PAFI-646340 format. One record per residue (C-alpha): residue number from 0; x, y, z; residue in one letter. Coordinates in nm, 4 decimals. Last residue first. Layout:
N
<seq: NUM; u: X; v: Y; w: Z; type: A>
...
//
This chain:
299
<seq: 298; u: -6.5400; v: 0.9000; w: -0.7947; type: A>
<seq: 297; u: -6.3756; v: 0.8057; w: -0.4637; type: S>
<seq: 296; u: -6.0209; v: 0.8256; w: -0.5938; type: L>
<seq: 295; u: -6.0882; v: 1.1545; w: -0.7731; type: T>
<seq: 294; u: -6.2455; v: 1.3085; w: -0.4647; type: K>
<seq: 293; u: -5.9438; v: 1.2030; w: -0.2590; type: E>
<seq: 292; u: -5.6990; v: 1.3593; w: -0.5044; type: A>
<seq: 291; u: -5.8799; v: 1.6930; w: -0.5101; type: L>
<seq: 290; u: -5.9163; v: 1.6778; w: -0.1308; type: L>
<seq: 289; u: -5.5417; v: 1.6371; w: -0.0890; type: L>
<seq: 288; u: -5.4872; v: 1.9520; w: -0.2938; type: A>
<seq: 287; u: -5.7476; v: 2.1154; w: -0.0694; type: D>
<seq: 286; u: -5.5626; v: 2.0239; w: 0.2494; type: E>
<seq: 285; u: -5.2278; v: 2.1312; w: 0.1044; type: K>
<seq: 284; u: -5.3677; v: 2.4765; w: 0.0359; type: T>
<seq: 283; u: -5.3924; v: 2.7024; w: -0.2692; type: K>
<seq: 282; u: -5.5019; v: 2.4237; w: -0.4990; type: A>
<seq: 281; u: -5.3620; v: 2.2463; w: -0.8026; type: G>
<seq: 280; u: -5.4357; v: 1.9714; w: -1.0512; type: A>
<seq: 279; u: -5.2182; v: 1.7463; w: -1.2669; type: L>
<seq: 278; u: -5.2758; v: 1.4304; w: -1.4708; type: F>
<seq: 277; u: -5.6013; v: 1.5364; w: -1.6401; type: R>
<seq: 276; u: -5.4261; v: 1.6149; w: -1.9716; type: G>
<seq: 275; u: -5.6201; v: 1.9427; w: -1.9807; type: K>
<seq: 274; u: -5.4471; v: 2.0329; w: -1.6535; type: H>
<seq: 273; u: -5.6798; v: 2.1090; w: -1.3643; type: C>
<seq: 272; u: -5.6492; v: 2.4506; w: -1.2085; type: F>
<seq: 271; u: -5.6800; v: 2.6651; w: -0.8932; type: T>
<seq: 270; u: -5.8811; v: 2.4710; w: -0.6350; type: A>
<seq: 269; u: -5.9252; v: 2.6826; w: -0.3212; type: T>
<seq: 268; u: -6.2813; v: 2.5857; w: -0.2217; type: A>
<seq: 267; u: -6.2951; v: 2.2286; w: -0.3543; type: V>
<seq: 266; u: -6.6463; v: 2.1450; w: -0.4757; type: G>
<seq: 265; u: -6.5025; v: 2.0050; w: -0.7966; type: S>
<seq: 264; u: -6.7271; v: 2.1825; w: -1.0498; type: E>
<seq: 263; u: -6.7649; v: 2.5051; w: -0.8532; type: K>
<seq: 262; u: -6.3990; v: 2.5284; w: -0.7579; type: Q>
<seq: 261; u: -6.2976; v: 2.4406; w: -1.1139; type: L>
<seq: 260; u: -6.5036; v: 2.7240; w: -1.2626; type: A>
<seq: 259; u: -6.3965; v: 2.9604; w: -0.9830; type: E>
<seq: 258; u: -6.0276; v: 2.9189; w: -1.0601; type: G>
<seq: 257; u: -5.9359; v: 2.7075; w: -1.3619; type: E>
<seq: 256; u: -6.0876; v: 2.4298; w: -1.5727; type: L>
<seq: 255; u: -5.8835; v: 2.2437; w: -1.8367; type: G>
<seq: 254; u: -6.0527; v: 1.9080; w: -1.7761; type: T>
<seq: 253; u: -6.2549; v: 1.9064; w: -1.4532; type: W>
<seq: 252; u: -6.5519; v: 1.7218; w: -1.6100; type: S>
<seq: 251; u: -6.3160; v: 1.4438; w: -1.7196; type: E>
<seq: 250; u: -6.2439; v: 1.3591; w: -1.3576; type: P>
<seq: 249; u: -5.8742; v: 1.3508; w: -1.2583; type: F>
<seq: 248; u: -5.6721; v: 1.0631; w: -1.3974; type: P>
<seq: 247; u: -5.6283; v: 0.7417; w: -1.1926; type: R>
<seq: 246; u: -5.3388; v: 0.5261; w: -1.3050; type: R>
<seq: 245; u: -5.2112; v: 0.7933; w: -1.5410; type: S>
<seq: 244; u: -5.0888; v: 0.7201; w: -1.8942; type: E>
<seq: 243; u: -4.7432; v: 0.8625; w: -1.9692; type: M>
<seq: 242; u: -4.6030; v: 0.5168; w: -2.0297; type: T>
<seq: 241; u: -4.2794; v: 0.3257; w: -1.9761; type: F>
<seq: 240; u: -4.2276; v: 0.3666; w: -1.6028; type: E>
<seq: 239; u: -4.5698; v: 0.2267; w: -1.5162; type: N>
<seq: 238; u: -4.9317; v: 0.3309; w: -1.4722; type: K>
<seq: 237; u: -4.8194; v: 0.6894; w: -1.4186; type: R>
<seq: 236; u: -4.8793; v: 0.8596; w: -1.0843; type: I>
<seq: 235; u: -5.1346; v: 1.1399; w: -1.0866; type: C>
<seq: 234; u: -5.0220; v: 1.4774; w: -0.9548; type: E>
<seq: 233; u: -5.1728; v: 1.6879; w: -0.6792; type: A>
<seq: 232; u: -5.0322; v: 2.0359; w: -0.6558; type: K>
<seq: 231; u: -4.9894; v: 2.2878; w: -0.3774; type: W>
<seq: 230; u: -4.9764; v: 2.6661; w: -0.3534; type: G>
<seq: 229; u: -4.6835; v: 2.8959; w: -0.4093; type: G>
<seq: 228; u: -4.4445; v: 2.9592; w: -0.6983; type: N>
<seq: 227; u: -4.2299; v: 2.6552; w: -0.6170; type: K>
<seq: 226; u: -4.5337; v: 2.4330; w: -0.5905; type: Q>
<seq: 225; u: -4.5730; v: 2.2253; w: -0.2764; type: P>
<seq: 224; u: -4.6174; v: 1.8497; w: -0.3047; type: L>
<seq: 223; u: -4.8908; v: 1.5901; w: -0.3225; type: L>
<seq: 222; u: -4.8386; v: 1.2561; w: -0.4999; type: V>
<seq: 221; u: -5.1183; v: 1.0461; w: -0.6391; type: F>
<seq: 220; u: -5.2020; v: 0.6822; w: -0.7158; type: Y>
<seq: 219; u: -4.9451; v: 0.4752; w: -0.5243; type: A>
<seq: 218; u: -5.0346; v: 0.1095; w: -0.4473; type: S>
<seq: 217; u: -4.8840; v: -0.0157; w: -0.7748; type: E>
<seq: 216; u: -4.5370; v: 0.0989; w: -0.6709; type: D>
<seq: 215; u: -4.3052; v: 0.0968; w: -0.9737; type: R>
<seq: 214; u: -4.4619; v: 0.4182; w: -1.1016; type: A>
<seq: 213; u: -4.3721; v: 0.5595; w: -0.7590; type: L>
<seq: 212; u: -3.9992; v: 0.5668; w: -0.8299; type: L>
<seq: 211; u: -4.0030; v: 0.6909; w: -1.1886; type: N>
<seq: 210; u: -4.2700; v: 0.9486; w: -1.1052; type: Q>
<seq: 209; u: -4.1055; v: 1.0697; w: -0.7847; type: Y>
<seq: 208; u: -3.7650; v: 1.1367; w: -0.9372; type: L>
<seq: 207; u: -3.8630; v: 1.2306; w: -1.2914; type: Y>
<seq: 206; u: -4.0913; v: 1.5028; w: -1.1561; type: R>
<seq: 205; u: -3.8227; v: 1.6900; w: -0.9669; type: P>
<seq: 204; u: -3.9031; v: 1.7311; w: -0.5943; type: M>
<seq: 203; u: -4.0641; v: 2.0124; w: -0.3959; type: S>
<seq: 202; u: -4.0782; v: 1.9677; w: -0.0207; type: I>
<seq: 201; u: -4.3543; v: 1.8636; w: 0.2195; type: D>
<seq: 200; u: -4.4387; v: 1.5420; w: 0.0402; type: L>
<seq: 199; u: -4.7659; v: 1.3509; w: 0.0737; type: M>
<seq: 198; u: -4.8047; v: 1.0189; w: -0.1099; type: V>
<seq: 197; u: -5.1710; v: 0.9400; w: -0.1825; type: I>
<seq: 196; u: -5.2518; v: 0.5677; w: -0.2008; type: G>
<seq: 195; u: -5.5139; v: 0.5815; w: 0.0726; type: D>
<seq: 194; u: -5.3159; v: 0.8242; w: 0.2898; type: K>
<seq: 193; u: -4.9414; v: 0.8239; w: 0.2845; type: R>
<seq: 192; u: -4.6628; v: 0.9772; w: 0.4913; type: P>
<seq: 191; u: -4.3226; v: 1.0106; w: 0.3204; type: A>
<seq: 190; u: -4.0651; v: 0.7348; w: 0.3809; type: N>
<seq: 189; u: -4.0361; v: 0.6251; w: 0.0173; type: L>
<seq: 188; u: -4.0321; v: 0.9855; w: -0.1021; type: I>
<seq: 187; u: -3.7583; v: 1.0872; w: 0.1441; type: I>
<seq: 186; u: -3.5503; v: 0.7854; w: 0.0426; type: R>
<seq: 185; u: -3.5986; v: 0.8780; w: -0.3208; type: E>
<seq: 184; u: -3.4735; v: 1.2299; w: -0.2522; type: G>
<seq: 183; u: -3.1587; v: 1.1062; w: -0.0771; type: E>
<seq: 182; u: -3.0865; v: 0.8707; w: -0.3674; type: V>
<seq: 181; u: -3.1441; v: 1.1520; w: -0.6164; type: D>
<seq: 180; u: -2.9153; v: 1.3888; w: -0.4249; type: D>
<seq: 179; u: -2.6372; v: 1.1281; w: -0.4142; type: A>
<seq: 178; u: -2.6781; v: 1.0490; w: -0.7850; type: A>
<seq: 177; u: -2.6679; v: 1.4189; w: -0.8749; type: V>
<seq: 176; u: -2.3531; v: 1.4750; w: -0.6667; type: K>
<seq: 175; u: -2.1838; v: 1.1636; w: -0.8091; type: I>
<seq: 174; u: -2.2682; v: 1.2754; w: -1.1628; type: E>
<seq: 173; u: -2.1250; v: 1.6200; w: -1.0900; type: R>
<seq: 172; u: -1.8014; v: 1.4773; w: -0.9539; type: A>
<seq: 171; u: -1.7724; v: 1.2539; w: -1.2600; type: L>
<seq: 170; u: -1.8243; v: 1.5474; w: -1.4956; type: L>
<seq: 169; u: -1.5682; v: 1.7641; w: -1.3152; type: M>
<seq: 168; u: -1.3151; v: 1.4799; w: -1.3107; type: K>
<seq: 167; u: -1.3705; v: 1.4244; w: -1.6826; type: A>
<seq: 166; u: -1.2728; v: 1.7875; w: -1.7395; type: K>
<seq: 165; u: -0.9587; v: 1.7547; w: -1.5265; type: E>
<seq: 164; u: -0.8700; v: 1.4258; w: -1.6959; type: V>
<seq: 163; u: -0.9157; v: 1.6003; w: -2.0320; type: Q>
<seq: 162; u: -0.6438; v: 1.8527; w: -1.9494; type: E>
<seq: 161; u: -0.4096; v: 1.5775; w: -1.8278; type: I>
<seq: 160; u: -0.4660; v: 1.3819; w: -2.1498; type: F>
<seq: 159; u: -0.4084; v: 1.6920; w: -2.3644; type: I>
<seq: 158; u: -0.0715; v: 1.7533; w: -2.1997; type: R>
<seq: 157; u: 0.0285; v: 1.3909; w: -2.2578; type: D>
<seq: 156; u: -0.0912; v: 1.4040; w: -2.6199; type: I>
<seq: 155; u: 0.0994; v: 1.7163; w: -2.7225; type: T>
<seq: 154; u: 0.3944; v: 1.5281; w: -2.8727; type: N>
<seq: 153; u: 0.1538; v: 1.3620; w: -3.1182; type: E>
<seq: 152; u: 0.1479; v: 1.6824; w: -3.3246; type: N>
<seq: 151; u: -0.1588; v: 1.6881; w: -3.5447; type: E>
<seq: 150; u: -0.2322; v: 1.5375; w: -3.8868; type: K>
<seq: 149; u: -0.3042; v: 1.1878; w: -3.7536; type: W>
<seq: 148; u: -0.5555; v: 1.3388; w: -3.5093; type: S>
<seq: 147; u: -0.4512; v: 1.4399; w: -3.1609; type: P>
<seq: 146; u: -0.6879; v: 1.3310; w: -2.8791; type: S>
<seq: 145; u: -0.9388; v: 1.6103; w: -2.8220; type: F>
<seq: 144; u: -1.2295; v: 1.4000; w: -2.9528; type: A>
<seq: 143; u: -1.1611; v: 1.1541; w: -2.6699; type: L>
<seq: 142; u: -1.3203; v: 1.3945; w: -2.4241; type: F>
<seq: 141; u: -1.6517; v: 1.4415; w: -2.6071; type: A>
<seq: 140; u: -1.6403; v: 1.0730; w: -2.6919; type: Q>
<seq: 139; u: -1.6729; v: 0.9943; w: -2.3203; type: D>
<seq: 138; u: -2.0244; v: 1.1404; w: -2.3218; type: A>
<seq: 137; u: -2.1548; v: 0.8874; w: -2.5738; type: A>
<seq: 136; u: -2.2822; v: 0.9921; w: -2.9164; type: Y>
<seq: 135; u: -2.5557; v: 0.7404; w: -2.9915; type: P>
<seq: 134; u: -2.5416; v: 0.5437; w: -3.3197; type: M>
<seq: 133; u: -2.7183; v: 0.6283; w: -3.6422; type: V>
<seq: 132; u: -2.7034; v: 0.3752; w: -3.9276; type: G>
<seq: 131; u: -3.0674; v: 0.4347; w: -4.0194; type: A>
<seq: 130; u: -3.1611; v: 0.3287; w: -3.6661; type: F>
<seq: 129; u: -2.8908; v: 0.1280; w: -3.4938; type: S>
<seq: 128; u: -2.8903; v: -0.2178; w: -3.3457; type: D>
<seq: 127; u: -2.6725; v: -0.4105; w: -3.1027; type: K>
<seq: 126; u: -2.5626; v: -0.1396; w: -2.8617; type: V>
<seq: 125; u: -2.3703; v: -0.2961; w: -2.5721; type: I>
<seq: 124; u: -2.1071; v: -0.4755; w: -2.7800; type: A>
<seq: 123; u: -1.8216; v: -0.6031; w: -2.5609; type: V>
<seq: 122; u: -1.4814; v: -0.5116; w: -2.7021; type: G>
<seq: 121; u: -1.3064; v: -0.4880; w: -2.3659; type: N>
<seq: 120; u: -1.2727; v: -0.1090; w: -2.3794; type: D>
<seq: 119; u: -1.6351; v: -0.0788; w: -2.4891; type: I>
<seq: 118; u: -1.7605; v: -0.2905; w: -2.1995; type: A>
<seq: 117; u: -1.5501; v: -0.1079; w: -1.9417; type: D>
<seq: 116; u: -1.6823; v: 0.2245; w: -2.0689; type: Q>
<seq: 115; u: -2.0438; v: 0.1085; w: -2.0668; type: S>
<seq: 114; u: -2.0157; v: -0.0394; w: -1.7178; type: L>
<seq: 113; u: -1.8586; v: 0.2686; w: -1.5588; type: V>
<seq: 112; u: -2.1024; v: 0.5424; w: -1.6537; type: I>
<seq: 111; u: -2.4670; v: 0.4788; w: -1.5639; type: K>
<seq: 110; u: -2.4529; v: 0.1401; w: -1.3933; type: Q>
<seq: 109; u: -2.1354; v: 0.1953; w: -1.1908; type: E>
<seq: 108; u: -2.2431; v: 0.5520; w: -1.1151; type: I>
<seq: 107; u: -2.5763; v: 0.4229; w: -0.9860; type: R>
<seq: 106; u: -2.4039; v: 0.1475; w: -0.7867; type: N>
<seq: 105; u: -2.1813; v: 0.3897; w: -0.5972; type: W>
<seq: 104; u: -2.4829; v: 0.6039; w: -0.5038; type: V>
<seq: 103; u: -2.6632; v: 0.2920; w: -0.3763; type: E>
<seq: 102; u: -2.3543; v: 0.1737; w: -0.1853; type: R>
<seq: 101; u: -2.3206; v: 0.4976; w: 0.0104; type: D>
<seq: 100; u: -1.9704; v: 0.4897; w: 0.1572; type: D>
<seq: 99; u: -1.9212; v: 0.8652; w: 0.1093; type: K>
<seq: 98; u: -1.9633; v: 0.8238; w: -0.2664; type: C>
<seq: 97; u: -1.6009; v: 0.9178; w: -0.3437; type: L>
<seq: 96; u: -1.4884; v: 0.6764; w: -0.0708; type: R>
<seq: 95; u: -1.7008; v: 0.4081; w: -0.2330; type: M>
<seq: 94; u: -1.5398; v: 0.4623; w: -0.5721; type: G>
<seq: 93; u: -1.1843; v: 0.3688; w: -0.4725; type: F>
<seq: 92; u: -1.1658; v: -0.0107; w: -0.5091; type: H>
<seq: 91; u: -1.4434; v: -0.0925; w: -0.7547; type: K>
<seq: 90; u: -1.4215; v: 0.2463; w: -0.9257; type: W>
<seq: 89; u: -1.0504; v: 0.1925; w: -0.9883; type: I>
<seq: 88; u: -1.1160; v: -0.1542; w: -1.1271; type: L>
<seq: 87; u: -1.4077; v: -0.0382; w: -1.3403; type: G>
<seq: 86; u: -1.2082; v: 0.2499; w: -1.4839; type: F>
<seq: 85; u: -0.9162; v: 0.0236; w: -1.5725; type: A>
<seq: 84; u: -1.1226; v: -0.2443; w: -1.7458; type: A>
<seq: 83; u: -1.3318; v: -0.5116; w: -1.5776; type: Y>
<seq: 82; u: -1.5125; v: -0.7683; w: -1.7870; type: P>
<seq: 81; u: -1.8861; v: -0.7306; w: -1.8623; type: I>
<seq: 80; u: -2.0552; v: -1.0692; w: -1.8252; type: K>
<seq: 79; u: -2.3480; v: -0.9390; w: -1.6143; type: N>
<seq: 78; u: -2.2045; v: -1.1250; w: -1.3126; type: D>
<seq: 77; u: -1.8900; v: -0.9172; w: -1.3500; type: R>
<seq: 76; u: -1.5619; v: -1.0350; w: -1.4980; type: I>
<seq: 75; u: -1.2160; v: -1.0437; w: -1.3472; type: G>
<seq: 74; u: -0.8848; v: -0.8759; w: -1.4041; type: A>
<seq: 73; u: -0.7771; v: -1.0241; w: -1.7371; type: G>
<seq: 72; u: -0.6866; v: -1.3921; w: -1.7657; type: G>
<seq: 71; u: -0.3643; v: -1.3153; w: -1.9526; type: K>
<seq: 70; u: -0.2663; v: -0.9573; w: -1.8751; type: Q>
<seq: 69; u: -0.4493; v: -0.6572; w: -2.0203; type: H>
<seq: 68; u: -0.6545; v: -0.5766; w: -1.7104; type: H>
<seq: 67; u: -0.4206; v: -0.3510; w: -1.5138; type: D>
<seq: 66; u: -0.4925; v: -0.2177; w: -1.1664; type: Y>
<seq: 65; u: -0.1879; v: -0.2360; w: -0.9404; type: R>
<seq: 64; u: -0.2378; v: -0.0825; w: -0.5968; type: N>
<seq: 63; u: -0.0058; v: -0.3340; w: -0.4286; type: Q>
<seq: 62; u: -0.2808; v: -0.4943; w: -0.2193; type: A>
<seq: 61; u: -0.5190; v: -0.4314; w: -0.5103; type: P>
<seq: 60; u: -0.3209; v: -0.6714; w: -0.7320; type: D>
<seq: 59; u: -0.4055; v: -0.6732; w: -1.1012; type: Y>
<seq: 58; u: -0.0822; v: -0.6933; w: -1.2973; type: M>
<seq: 57; u: 0.0418; v: -0.6467; w: -1.6529; type: G>
<seq: 56; u: 0.2013; v: -0.3100; w: -1.5907; type: G>
<seq: 55; u: -0.0457; v: -0.0841; w: -1.7672; type: V>
<seq: 54; u: -0.4117; v: 0.0142; w: -1.7384; type: D>
<seq: 53; u: -0.3575; v: 0.1510; w: -1.3886; type: L>
<seq: 52; u: -0.0636; v: 0.1907; w: -1.1516; type: V>
<seq: 51; u: -0.0912; v: 0.3520; w: -0.8087; type: I>
<seq: 50; u: 0.2041; v: 0.4482; w: -0.5884; type: D>
<seq: 49; u: 0.4540; v: 0.4599; w: -0.8757; type: A>
<seq: 48; u: 0.8065; v: 0.3171; w: -0.8345; type: A>
<seq: 47; u: 0.7409; v: 0.0031; w: -1.0424; type: H>
<seq: 46; u: 0.5840; v: 0.2065; w: -1.3232; type: I>
<seq: 45; u: 0.8865; v: 0.4387; w: -1.3319; type: I>
<seq: 44; u: 1.1227; v: 0.1404; w: -1.3495; type: A>
<seq: 43; u: 0.9160; v: -0.0377; w: -1.6160; type: A>
<seq: 42; u: 0.9116; v: 0.2633; w: -1.8493; type: D>
<seq: 41; u: 0.5796; v: 0.2476; w: -2.0326; type: R>
<seq: 40; u: 0.4831; v: 0.6002; w: -1.9350; type: T>
<seq: 39; u: 0.2096; v: 0.8518; w: -1.8585; type: R>
<seq: 38; u: 0.2674; v: 1.0057; w: -1.5150; type: V>
<seq: 37; u: -0.0206; v: 1.1534; w: -1.3153; type: I>
<seq: 36; u: 0.0655; v: 1.3456; w: -0.9979; type: K>
<seq: 35; u: -0.1665; v: 1.3294; w: -0.6986; type: A>
<seq: 34; u: -0.2677; v: 1.6520; w: -0.5263; type: N>
<seq: 33; u: -0.6424; v: 1.5980; w: -0.5732; type: P>
<seq: 32; u: -0.6377; v: 1.2470; w: -0.4229; type: Y>
<seq: 31; u: -0.9907; v: 1.1030; w: -0.4323; type: A>
<seq: 30; u: -1.1104; v: 1.3245; w: -0.7158; type: L>
<seq: 29; u: -0.7756; v: 1.2749; w: -0.8883; type: K>
<seq: 28; u: -0.8282; v: 0.9001; w: -0.8525; type: L>
<seq: 27; u: -1.1670; v: 0.9212; w: -1.0245; type: A>
<seq: 26; u: -1.0241; v: 1.1321; w: -1.3076; type: A>
<seq: 25; u: -0.7368; v: 0.8867; w: -1.3530; type: C>
<seq: 24; u: -0.9842; v: 0.6009; w: -1.3954; type: A>
<seq: 23; u: -1.1904; v: 0.8251; w: -1.6239; type: F>
<seq: 22; u: -0.9041; v: 0.8767; w: -1.8685; type: L>
<seq: 21; u: -0.7704; v: 0.5211; w: -1.8371; type: D>
<seq: 20; u: -1.1151; v: 0.3769; w: -1.9226; type: D>
<seq: 19; u: -1.2109; v: 0.6372; w: -2.1834; type: A>
<seq: 18; u: -0.9112; v: 0.5713; w: -2.4040; type: H>
<seq: 17; u: -0.5657; v: 0.7192; w: -2.4443; type: F>
<seq: 16; u: -0.3161; v: 0.6921; w: -2.7263; type: S>
<seq: 15; u: 0.0496; v: 0.6922; w: -2.6241; type: G>
<seq: 14; u: 0.1686; v: 0.6576; w: -2.2651; type: S>
<seq: 13; u: 0.0365; v: 0.4063; w: -2.0159; type: H>
<seq: 12; u: -0.0744; v: 0.4879; w: -1.6627; type: T>
<seq: 11; u: 0.1125; v: 0.5825; w: -1.3483; type: A>
<seq: 10; u: -0.0341; v: 0.7624; w: -1.0479; type: I>
<seq: 9; u: 0.2202; v: 0.9253; w: -0.8144; type: V>
<seq: 8; u: 0.1054; v: 1.0378; w: -0.4714; type: L>
<seq: 7; u: 0.2170; v: 1.3758; w: -0.3422; type: R>
<seq: 6; u: 0.3209; v: 1.4805; w: 0.0060; type: K>
<seq: 5; u: 0.3203; v: 1.1283; w: 0.1363; type: K>
<seq: 4; u: 0.1000; v: 1.0745; w: 0.4403; type: F>
<seq: 3; u: -0.1237; v: 0.8193; w: 0.2715; type: L>
<seq: 2; u: 0.1810; v: 0.5956; w: 0.2200; type: N>
<seq: 1; u: 0.1138; v: 0.3555; w: -0.0635; type: F>
<seq: 0; u: 0.0000; v: 0.0000; w: 0.0000; type: M>
//
């Protein structure tokens, strides 16, 4: 193991062309150890002296902080059949500290970013079909685009790599922050009080968060939450994650009504609107937003 009290850790990776796995592996380590120095080399003596070695060296040994996957037998394969590449190995051993030991946050980054890059680096096809020959433009390609072309000076590649590591580090840090906030939000939603299939939140949440989560819960029909511009809203939960169809839409007679017209039709004193799509309705008070949902359930 390297000495945590050293002034500056040395991270070694291979020289020459770079790929997403070594780029993001270095980015993750720079998040963990901001003062670390990255050295790109194939010099065996420099590699041997480095504190952490990734994607080069022909060895996978966490006890010695060696994280290559090019040796015979590789560095292991996941249950989903995707072998580990450099990014996956670094994320496996260092990612939890970046996620403050939250396994769910760690897993979301693994699923969203790490798996695809490890798959591509190991030649595993993850996109089988294309439409009209069009393939998705993955985020890592935005960094790899800065690698020198055949007409450009190859001597700049080490400088470019370090620059792109800093950019990848910013993206990874942001993805970890978003994942952590989403996990915290989902835990709030899951523990929120309920009444007859109505989930009641006291803080505003992004729609994708509560809809994607509650669409998987067949006992949830509505969610109540405050509106950022004042008042409260009741929103229908979708039938499932793959449709926009509501489980229990608001009454057809409320469609598109606002203010006094909706108050008269619904019998709810502070009702403010009912969306023409019948999936969203609002009121000035939490109690009346709840009443809108309850009246719909009992209709």
